[in-house]
C-alpha positions as CSV (number, residue, x, y, z in Angstrom):
1,M,0.0,0.0,0.0
2,P,1.6,3.3,-1.0
3,E,2.4,5.7,1.8
4,K,0.6,9.0,2.2
5,I,3.1,11.7,1.0
6,E,3.0,14.8,3.2
7,V,3.9,18.0,1.4
8,T,4.1,21.7,1.9
9,K,1.6,23.6,-0.1
10,F,3.0,24.6,-3.5
11,H,2.3,28.3,-2.8
12,D,4.3,28.1,0.4
13,W,7.6,27.2,-1.4
14,G,8.7,30.9,-1.4
15,I,8.6,31.1,-5.2
16,P,5.9,33.5,-6.4
17,F,3.7,32.4,-9.3
18,K,0.2,32.9,-10.7
19,N,-2.0,30.0,-11.8
20,V,0.8,28.0,-13.6
21,F,4.3,27.3,-12.4
22,F,6.7,27.9,-15.3
23,I,10.3,26.4,-15.5
24,A,12.3,27.3,-18.6
25,G,15.9,27.4,-19.8
26,P,18.4,25.4,-21.8
27,C,18.7,21.7,-21.8
28,S,22.4,22.1,-20.9
29,A,24.6,24.8,-19.4
30,E,27.1,25.2,-22.2
31,S,28.9,28.4,-21.3
32,E,28.4,31.4,-19.1
33,E,27.6,33.5,-22.1
34,Q,25.0,31.0,-23.4
35,L,23.2,30.9,-20.1
36,M,23.2,34.7,-19.7
37,Q,21.9,35.3,-23.2
38,T,19.1,32.8,-22.8
39,A,18.2,34.2,-19.4
40,S,18.2,37.8,-20.8
41,G,15.9,36.6,-23.6
42,L,13.5,35.3,-21.0
43,K,13.6,38.4,-18.8
44,G,10.1,39.7,-18.4
45,S,8.5,36.4,-19.6
46,K,6.4,34.1,-17.5
47,V,9.3,32.2,-16.0
48,N,9.4,31.4,-12.3
49,V,12.4,29.2,-12.4
50,L,15.4,29.1,-14.7
51,R,16.6,25.5,-15.5
52,A,19.8,24.1,-17.0
53,G,21.5,20.7,-16.9
54,I,24.9,20.8,-15.3
55,W,25.6,17.1,-15.4
56,K,24.1,15.3,-18.4
57,P,23.3,11.6,-18.4
58,R,23.8,10.5,-22.0
59,T,23.1,7.2,-23.7
60,R,26.4,7.1,-25.5
61,P,29.9,8.1,-24.3
62,G,31.7,10.8,-26.3
63,T,28.6,13.1,-26.4
64,F,28.3,16.3,-24.5
65,E,27.9,15.3,-20.8
66,G,27.7,18.8,-19.3
67,V,30.2,21.3,-18.0
68,G,30.2,20.1,-14.4
69,K,30.1,22.1,-11.2
70,E,31.6,25.2,-12.8
71,G,28.2,25.7,-14.5
72,L,26.4,26.1,-11.2
73,K,28.0,29.6,-10.7
74,W,26.8,30.5,-14.2
75,L,23.3,29.2,-13.6
76,K,23.0,31.1,-10.2
77,S,24.2,34.3,-11.8
78,A,21.8,34.0,-14.7
79,G,18.9,33.4,-12.4
80,D,19.9,36.5,-10.3
81,A,20.1,38.6,-13.4
82,I,16.4,38.0,-14.2
83,G,15.1,37.6,-10.6
84,A,14.3,33.9,-11.0
85,A,15.0,30.9,-8.8
86,V,17.2,28.2,-10.5
87,T,17.1,24.4,-10.8
88,T,19.2,21.6,-12.1
89,E,19.3,17.8,-12.2
90,V,21.1,15.7,-9.6
91,A,21.9,12.1,-10.0
92,T,24.4,11.4,-7.2
93,P,25.0,12.6,-3.6
94,E,28.1,14.5,-4.9
95,H,25.8,16.5,-7.2
96,V,23.6,17.3,-4.3
97,E,26.5,18.5,-2.2
98,E,27.7,20.8,-4.9
99,C,24.2,22.2,-5.5
100,L,23.8,23.0,-1.8
101,K,27.2,24.7,-1.7
102,H,26.1,27.0,-4.6
103,N,22.7,27.7,-3.2
104,I,20.7,26.2,-6.0
105,D,17.1,26.8,-5.2
106,I,15.4,23.6,-6.5
107,L,16.7,20.1,-7.4
108,W,15.2,17.7,-9.9
109,I,15.7,13.9,-10.2
110,G,15.8,12.8,-13.8
111,A,14.0,9.8,-15.4
112,R,17.1,7.6,-15.6
113,T,17.8,8.1,-11.9
114,T,14.2,7.6,-10.8
115,S,14.4,4.2,-12.5
116,N,17.1,3.1,-10.0
117,P,15.9,2.9,-6.3
118,F,19.5,2.7,-5.1
119,A,20.3,6.0,-6.7
120,V,17.1,7.6,-5.4
121,Q,17.8,6.4,-1.9
122,A,21.4,7.7,-2.0
123,I,20.1,11.2,-3.0
124,A,17.4,11.0,-0.4
125,D,20.0,10.2,2.3
126,A,22.2,13.1,1.1
127,L,19.2,15.5,1.5
128,K,18.2,14.3,5.0
129,G,17.4,17.4,7.1
130,V,17.7,19.8,4.1
131,D,14.7,22.1,3.4
132,I,14.8,22.3,-0.4
133,P,12.2,21.7,-3.1
134,V,12.8,18.5,-5.1
135,L,11.1,17.6,-8.4
136,V,10.9,14.0,-9.4
137,K,10.5,13.0,-13.0
138,N,8.8,9.8,-13.9
139,P,11.0,6.8,-14.7
140,I,11.9,6.0,-18.3
141,N,9.7,3.0,-18.3
142,P,5.9,3.3,-17.6
143,D,6.1,2.1,-13.9
144,I,4.0,4.2,-11.6
145,E,5.3,2.3,-8.5
146,L,8.9,3.5,-9.2
147,W,7.7,7.1,-9.5
148,D,5.6,6.9,-6.4
149,G,8.4,5.1,-4.5
150,A,10.9,7.8,-5.4
151,L,8.6,10.5,-3.9
152,E,8.1,8.3,-0.8
153,R,11.9,8.0,-0.4
154,M,12.3,11.8,-0.5
155,N,9.4,12.3,1.9
156,R,10.8,9.8,4.4
157,M,14.0,11.9,4.7
158,G,11.9,14.9,5.6
159,I,11.6,16.6,2.1
160,K,8.2,18.3,2.2
161,K,8.5,20.5,-0.8
162,L,7.9,17.9,-3.5
163,A,6.5,17.9,-7.0
164,A,6.3,15.3,-9.8
165,I,7.3,15.9,-13.4
166,H,5.6,14.0,-16.2
167,R,8.2,13.7,-19.1
168,G,6.7,10.7,-21.0
169,F,7.8,7.1,-21.2
170,S,9.9,4.9,-23.5
171,T,7.9,2.1,-25.0
172,Y,8.4,-0.5,-27.7
173,E,5.7,1.1,-29.9
174,T,6.5,3.5,-32.6
175,S,5.1,7.0,-32.0
176,K,5.3,10.6,-33.2
177,F,6.5,11.3,-29.7
178,R,10.1,10.9,-28.4
179,N,8.5,9.6,-25.2
180,Q,4.9,8.6,-25.2
181,P,2.8,10.7,-22.7
182,I,0.5,7.8,-21.5
183,W,-1.6,10.4,-19.7
184,R,-3.3,7.8,-17.6
185,I,-0.2,7.3,-15.5
186,P,0.3,11.0,-14.3
187,I,-3.5,11.1,-13.8
188,E,-3.3,8.1,-11.5
189,M,-0.3,9.7,-9.7
190,K,-2.5,12.8,-9.1
191,R,-5.3,10.6,-7.8
192,R,-3.0,8.8,-5.4
193,N,-1.2,12.0,-4.3
194,P,-3.7,14.9,-4.8
195,E,-1.5,17.3,-2.7
196,V,1.7,16.7,-4.7
197,P,2.0,19.3,-7.6
198,M,2.2,17.8,-11.1
199,L,4.3,19.5,-13.7
200,C,4.6,18.5,-17.4
201,D,7.8,18.5,-19.4
202,P,6.6,18.7,-23.0
203,S,10.1,19.0,-24.4
204,H,11.1,15.4,-23.5
205,I,7.7,14.1,-24.4
206,C,7.8,15.6,-27.9
207,G,11.4,15.6,-28.9
208,N,10.6,18.3,-31.4
209,R,9.2,21.8,-31.4
210,E,6.2,21.1,-33.6
211,L,4.3,19.1,-31.0
212,L,5.1,21.3,-27.9
213,L,2.0,23.5,-27.9
214,S,-0.5,20.6,-28.2
215,V,1.2,18.6,-25.4
216,A,1.5,21.7,-23.1
217,Q,-2.2,22.5,-23.7
218,N,-3.1,18.9,-22.9
219,A,-1.4,19.3,-19.6
220,M,-3.3,22.5,-18.9
221,D,-6.6,20.7,-19.9
222,L,-5.7,18.0,-17.3
223,L,-5.2,20.6,-14.6
224,F,-1.4,20.2,-14.3
225,D,0.2,22.7,-12.0
226,G,3.0,23.8,-14.3
227,L,5.3,23.3,-17.2
228,M,9.1,22.7,-17.7
229,L,10.2,23.7,-21.2
230,E,13.7,23.8,-22.8
231,V,14.7,27.3,-24.1
232,H,18.0,28.2,-25.8
233,F,18.9,31.6,-27.3
234,D,20.1,29.7,-30.4
235,P,18.7,26.2,-30.5
236,A,20.4,25.2,-33.8
237,Q,23.8,25.5,-32.0
238,A,22.7,23.7,-28.9
239,L,25.1,20.9,-27.8
240,S,22.1,18.7,-26.7
241,D,18.5,18.2,-27.6
242,A,18.6,20.9,-30.3
243,K,15.4,19.9,-32.0
244,Q,13.1,20.3,-28.9
245,Q,14.4,23.6,-27.6
246,L,12.6,26.9,-28.2
247,T,14.0,30.4,-28.7
248,P,12.9,32.8,-25.9
249,D,10.5,34.5,-28.4
250,A,9.0,31.1,-29.4
251,Y,8.6,30.3,-25.8
252,N,6.6,33.5,-25.1
253,R,4.4,32.8,-28.1
254,L,3.7,29.3,-26.9
255,I,2.9,30.4,-23.3
256,N,0.6,33.2,-24.5
257,K,-1.4,30.7,-26.6
258,L,-2.1,28.4,-23.7
259,K,-5.7,28.4,-22.4
260,I,-5.9,27.8,-18.7
261,K,-8.9,25.7,-17.8
262,K,-11.2,25.8,-14.7
263,V,-12.2,22.8,-12.6
264,S,-15.9,23.7,-12.9
265,S,-18.5,26.5,-13.6
266,E,-21.2,28.1,-11.6
267,S,-23.4,28.2,-14.7
268,T,-26.8,26.5,-14.0
269,D,-27.1,25.5,-17.7
270,Y,-23.7,23.9,-17.6
271,K,-24.4,22.0,-14.4
272,Q,-27.7,20.6,-15.7
273,H,-26.3,19.4,-19.0
274,I,-23.2,17.9,-17.3
275,E,-25.2,16.1,-14.6
276,S,-27.6,14.6,-17.2
277,L,-24.8,13.3,-19.4
278,R,-22.8,12.0,-16.4
279,N,-25.9,10.0,-15.2
280,D,-26.1,8.4,-18.7
281,I,-22.4,7.5,-18.5
282,D,-22.8,6.0,-15.1
283,E,-25.6,3.7,-16.4
284,I,-23.6,2.8,-19.5
285,D,-20.6,1.9,-17.3
286,H,-22.8,-0.3,-15.2
287,Q,-24.0,-2.2,-18.2
288,L,-20.4,-2.4,-19.6
289,L,-19.2,-4.0,-16.4
290,K,-22.1,-6.5,-16.4
291,L,-21.2,-7.5,-20.0
292,L,-17.5,-7.8,-19.2
293,A,-18.3,-10.0,-16.2
294,Q,-20.4,-12.2,-18.6
295,R,-17.5,-12.3,-21.0
296,M,-15.1,-13.4,-18.3
297,N,-17.5,-16.1,-17.1
298,N,-17.5,-17.5,-20.6
299,A,-13.7,-17.4,-20.7
300,K,-13.7,-19.5,-17.5
301,K,-16.0,-22.1,-19.1
302,I,-13.8,-22.3,-22.1
303,A,-10.8,-22.9,-19.8
304,F,-12.5,-26.1,-18.4
305,H,-12.9,-27.5,-21.9
306,K,-9.3,-26.6,-22.8
307,M,-8.1,-28.3,-19.6
308,K,-10.0,-31.5,-20.4
309,N,-8.5,-31.7,-23.8
310,D,-5.0,-30.5,-23.1
311,I,-5.4,-27.4,-25.2
312,S,-3.3,-24.3,-24.9
313,L,-4.9,-21.3,-23.3
314,F,-3.5,-19.0,-26.0
315,Q,-5.1,-19.4,-29.4
316,P,-3.1,-17.3,-31.9
317,E,-5.6,-17.6,-34.8
318,R,-8.6,-16.9,-32.6
319,W,-6.8,-13.8,-31.1
320,E,-5.9,-12.5,-34.6
321,K,-9.5,-12.8,-35.7
322,I,-10.8,-11.1,-32.6
323,M,-8.4,-8.1,-33.1
324,E,-9.3,-7.8,-36.7
325,S,-13.0,-8.0,-36.3
326,R,-13.2,-5.8,-33.1
327,V,-11.1,-3.0,-34.7
328,K,-13.2,-3.1,-37.8
329,D,-16.4,-3.0,-35.7
330,G,-15.0,-0.2,-33.5
331,L,-14.1,1.9,-36.5
332,G,-17.6,1.6,-37.7
333,Q,-18.8,2.9,-34.4
334,G,-16.5,6.0,-34.6
335,L,-13.9,4.7,-32.2
336,S,-10.1,4.9,-33.0
337,E,-8.1,1.8,-34.0
338,D,-5.6,2.6,-31.2
339,F,-8.3,2.7,-28.5
340,V,-10.0,-0.5,-29.6
341,S,-6.6,-2.3,-29.9
342,R,-5.5,-1.3,-26.4
343,L,-8.9,-2.1,-24.9
344,Y,-8.9,-5.6,-26.3
345,Q,-5.3,-6.2,-25.3
346,F,-6.4,-5.5,-21.7
347,I,-9.5,-7.7,-22.1
348,H,-7.5,-10.6,-23.6
349,E,-4.8,-10.3,-20.9
350,E,-7.5,-10.5,-18.2
351,S,-9.3,-13.4,-20.0
352,L,-6.0,-15.4,-20.0
353,R,-5.4,-14.6,-16.3
354,E,-9.0,-15.8,-15.5
355,Q,-8.4,-19.0,-17.5
356,E,-5.0,-19.6,-15.7
357,Q,-6.8,-19.3,-12.4
358,V,-9.2,-22.0,-13.4
359,L,-6.3,-24.4,-14.1
360,T,-4.7,-23.7,-10.7
361,D,-7.9,-24.0,-8.6
């Protein structure tokens, strides 16, 4: 059972913001001049925190892996120049120590580190007794328990200023995204931990500038508390993640296009229509669950016959026919192929589980 995570209210972090918490800055600190030019371009923009990677975890050796601790001075100076707090990624206790020495305002734990409980615990141990905000990105793989567990580890060490960052997930499926958003996972994290602020990192979800606005707007539609976006004064010359970084002007245009959504409305007309439609949905869901239960009961009966005849639970030809026919039927009902495919993958997985249970009883 996940622990209850106790956090300080977001507005009590000592970093002023209105409605949405904006973090922006280059993927990597490359030079003092680069950081200052980027920060100058963001001055007067909706930026509460200036970000830059100091140590860069890279997939392949020989690529730019950050400038190291020297960049912390540049980052702090750039933040002071525009009156913004600053944040960077930490992956080891040594990183934490250097950041604390240089008075970095906020730390974040990256996706690769979140995937490793040993690394997360080492950072948590290094932060014991320290009052500093910590942002925890989701792990690379779509594992909500690792993400939740990383927040718990921080909380156990007394870190109360906590937030989660959704940066998408690596999957085996091909996608237009660099990392698939899989929105249901951050939504479930928000359900589990309603007091923990949820930020979105569209830059790492998208991997390119063209998709940034739509993903950022999706986050606003889902009532995320803030955004982290990569901004470089000259993205074409960036030493890392050039394709997903925005110029300061492009960042301002994106932010100004965002529509911030409300939780509800006091309109009587709105409430009446919504209530009626939701009642219909509740009844439909009740019927869906009854039908699914009937389907699973039939799957159990099939398992008895398979068991008596030494037949495999998995029937490839039958499964292929089901997917083909259900997708076709779903398209005819106005449903997307992706949705129907995913739905029946879940149903098929549960049917096999139910049949396996019959064999072991």
